[in-house]
N, C-alpha and C positions, 0 to 999 in steps of 0.2 A: 833902830825899833825893828820889831817883831812884825811879822809879815803874817795874816790874816786870810785863809783860802776859803773857798765857798763852802766846804763842809765844815768847817769851823763856825764861820759866819752863821749859818743856816740852823745851829745850834742853838744858838740862843741871837737872832736878829737883834731885838732891841736893845741890845749890849753895846751896839754899835752906830757910830755915827760918822758923815764927814762935819768938818768945821772948814770955812774959812781960813785960807791961812796967813791971815793979817793976825789973827787973834792973836795974845799974849800966849808969849811961850811954845810956840810952833815954834817946828824945826824947820830949817834951810834946807833945799834939796843938795844935792851932793856936789853943786855948782854953786854954792851960793845965795841963789836966789830964794824969793819966797814962793812956796807952791799957791796955786789957784784953790786947791782943797785939800785938807788932811784929813788922815782916818784918827775917830778917838773913838777910845776904849773906854763906856761908862763905868764898870766894875772894877778895871782895876789903874783908872782914873790917868789913862797916860795914850801919848800918839802911837798909832800902827799904821801899817803899810798896808794896803788891801790888794789882792791881784787884778788883776783885770777884770776878771768876771762879777765880782763882790763889787767893785770901783762903778763899773758902770750899771749895775745894777741900783746901786745907792743915789746915781747920777740922775736915774730915770726916775727915781722914787721923787727925789728933789724937786725935779722939774715938774713932775704930778703935784707937788704941794701934801706929799704923805711923809 
């Protein structure tokens, strides 16, 4: 999976979102387990990995309902 860093995220923040790891076609972690949250690129319609800073920002937004 492609990794998205903060610089790339800030160029188009509305392009990316967190989805539940239980959604259809969500990738499994390298150990074969289901992720709780997985990144998604709405423009390219693909799952992505986020750097820790981007992931934390998105989790914070999700907690505040934004």
